[in-house]
C-alpha atoms as one frame of an Amber mdcrd trajectory, in Angstrom:
protein
 -16.951  25.014 -38.493 -14.546  22.344 -37.366 -13.084  19.656 -39.553 -12.815
  17.010 -37.050 -12.471  13.326 -37.859 -15.867  11.615 -37.914 -16.832   7.940
 -37.259 -13.947   7.157 -34.746 -11.536   5.651 -37.521  -8.726   8.003 -36.736
  -5.172   6.814 -37.538  -2.590   6.716 -40.252  -1.281   4.296 -42.712   2.148
   5.258 -43.859   2.189   7.349 -47.245   5.745   6.844 -47.830   5.451   4.382
 -50.593   2.844   6.533 -52.221   5.014   9.666 -52.437   8.052   7.757 -53.502
   6.445   5.301 -55.978   7.102   5.558 -59.739   3.280   6.130 -60.144   3.486
   9.629 -58.509   1.100  11.791 -60.490   2.644  13.463 -63.616   0.225  16.451
 -63.330  -1.596  17.818 -60.366  -4.871  19.721 -60.986  -5.178  22.035 -58.050
  -8.563  23.447 -59.133  -9.986  20.267 -60.852 -12.720  18.428 -59.108 -13.949
  14.984 -59.961 -17.262  14.649 -61.729 -20.110  14.098 -59.433 -18.574  16.284
 -56.614 -21.431  18.156 -54.985 -21.277  21.893 -54.372 -23.937  23.934 -52.421
 -25.664  26.475 -54.710 -28.768  28.820 -54.443 -30.693  25.896 -55.780 -29.317
  23.182 -53.466 -26.527  20.740 -53.799 -25.628  19.943 -57.353 -22.808  17.971
 -59.119 -20.146  20.170 -60.484 -20.470  19.144 -64.011 -24.123  20.693 -64.161
 -22.927  24.084 -63.109 -22.397  27.038 -65.320 -20.589  30.587 -65.012 -22.526
  32.858 -62.792 -24.043  30.168 -60.643 -23.368  31.105 -56.984 -21.811  28.410
 -54.782 -21.227  28.483 -50.923 -17.640  29.229 -49.813 -16.303  30.479 -46.485
 -16.781  34.160 -47.623 -20.542  33.443 -48.471 -22.396  32.682 -51.738 -19.716
  33.522 -54.471 -20.302  33.557 -58.367 -18.478  31.072 -60.520 -16.337  33.024
 -62.953 -15.850  30.091 -65.297 -15.552  26.271 -65.635 -13.910  24.124 -68.019
 -13.209  20.367 -68.845  -9.690  19.367 -68.294  -8.154  16.772 -70.578  -7.890
  13.198 -69.135  -5.687  13.168 -65.968  -2.747  11.050 -66.704  -2.097  10.570
 -62.905  -2.249   6.978 -61.885  -3.010   7.679 -58.133  -5.994   9.444 -56.765
  -7.371   9.751 -53.131 -10.651   8.307 -51.966 -12.309   9.840 -48.917 -14.905
   7.450 -47.530 -18.361   8.949 -46.591 -18.437  10.959 -43.258 -14.730  10.795
 -42.514 -13.973  14.486 -43.356 -17.630  16.027 -43.295 -18.478  14.551 -46.640
 -21.877  13.039 -47.065 -20.800  10.416 -49.456 -17.583   9.140 -51.138 -15.364
  11.629 -52.478 -12.398  11.510 -54.774  -9.531  13.944 -54.870  -6.326  14.495
 -56.832  -2.924  15.191 -55.943  -2.971  18.867 -56.739  -5.930  19.782 -54.353
  -5.727  21.102 -50.766  -8.091  20.388 -47.948  -8.839  23.343 -45.478  -8.611
  22.337 -41.932 -10.300  24.305 -39.184  -9.363  23.028 -35.814  -8.143  24.638
 -32.581  -4.942  22.716 -33.150  -4.235  24.653 -36.196  -4.068  27.972 -34.208
  -1.933  26.329 -31.383   0.661  25.122 -34.075   0.505  27.612 -36.799  -1.139
  30.660 -35.383  -4.124  30.379 -37.766  -7.653  29.128 -37.672  -7.580  27.709
 -41.106  -4.641  25.940 -43.030  -4.366  24.050 -46.227  -3.273  20.419 -46.297
  -2.122  18.848 -49.625  -4.238  15.876 -50.358  -1.353  13.296 -50.548  -0.482
  14.138 -46.899  -3.848  13.013 -45.893  -3.276   9.198 -46.836  -4.447   7.058
 -43.983  -6.294   9.822 -42.024  -9.925   9.168 -41.356  -9.655   6.089 -43.849
  -8.390   8.143 -46.763  -6.748   5.874 -49.177  -5.141   6.045 -52.570  -6.765
   4.464 -55.680  -4.445   3.261 -58.320  -5.467   3.111 -61.909  -8.329   5.541
 -61.663  -8.425   8.317 -64.317  -9.983  11.521 -63.584 -11.584  11.870 -66.947
 -13.804  14.752 -67.539 -12.624  16.550 -64.401 -14.011  20.077 -64.101 -11.668
  22.974 -63.376 -13.260  25.602 -61.226 -12.500  29.319 -61.310 -13.686  32.304
 -59.401 -12.366  35.957 -59.471 -10.280  35.404 -56.210  -9.018  32.354 -54.162
 -11.887  30.714 -52.361 -12.495  27.666 -50.022 -15.675  25.827 -51.120 -17.967
  23.429 -49.393 -17.971  20.145 -51.059 -20.063  16.936 -50.620 -21.720  18.966
 -47.796 -18.945  19.351 -45.459 -15.496  18.987 -46.889 -13.648  22.216 -47.311
 -11.454  22.390 -50.597  -9.309  25.235 -51.689  -9.644  26.824 -55.283  -6.713
  29.073 -56.061  -7.153  32.593 -57.512  -6.518  33.398 -61.180  -2.797  34.055
 -60.420  -2.638  30.651 -58.539  -2.027  30.153 -54.986  -1.876  33.385 -52.932
  -1.008  34.141 -49.337  -4.365  34.408 -47.570  -4.239  30.802 -46.426  -1.128
  29.084 -45.308  -0.249  25.747 -47.191   1.513  23.306 -44.933   4.348  21.375
 -45.782   4.472  17.470 -45.734   5.980  17.529 -42.230   3.628  20.158 -40.894
   0.493  18.472 -42.456   1.354  15.049 -40.939   2.014  16.636 -37.444  -1.327
  18.261 -37.564  -3.279  15.327 -38.516  -1.449  13.138 -36.031  -2.346  15.393
 -33.294  -5.952  15.360 -34.315  -6.042  11.639 -34.577  -4.545  11.245 -30.991
  -7.143  13.560 -29.609  -9.867  11.531 -31.338  -8.504   8.387 -30.183  -8.630
   9.529 -26.642 -12.216  10.779 -27.168 -13.247   7.345 -28.548 -11.211   4.470
 -26.861 -12.845   1.660 -28.744 -10.927   2.781 -31.865  -7.661   1.906 -30.168
  -8.641  -1.690 -30.327  -9.828  -1.407 -33.964  -7.227  -3.307 -36.300  -7.637
  -0.620 -38.869  -6.644   2.178 -36.578  -2.944   2.485 -36.682  -0.955   4.797
 -34.103  -0.227   8.083 -35.514   3.274   9.134 -36.587   5.481  10.747 -34.142
   5.550  14.509 -33.868   9.049  14.821 -32.415  11.297  17.201 -34.057
């Protein structure tokens, strides 16, 4: 499976103000999903808040049982991320928080990092495929998902999201730095722009950041 940009809206909006703003999230929930996020189970796609321990969900390693779930207290972060439907494989709008990581599978990942899959911190995706920040949204009732080992789950039909293992992030998948993430996404955007020339005239499609060292 490739996590290519969809819909032809490739491009970036500068995330500098988001990362430097005083509203930068106070807490980042790396395993917490927004209520309503759909996960694939043996009985079909279900919102995460309806799941229980023992339910099997689809991960990159196959159907895997959930070890536990718990509700987090209200997320005091003032900035969250909105992924429009269809932009990263998601069937409908998706909300993410600063602690999560999106798994990217693309030939460019192997070219740059020697890996078929890498993890991109959510804040670095700002402007990619229409991803934007939402100010003032509180992730109340977020659901923390736990497995017996780290996993990558399918969310909202096609978005790949990383869930750390019990001991936190481990070494099976590489977590990219901000610079590495932006370089990867810039190259993907540049490739998609060449495939879909019409997007170059779209005023919402901004030229990708430079990848020069």
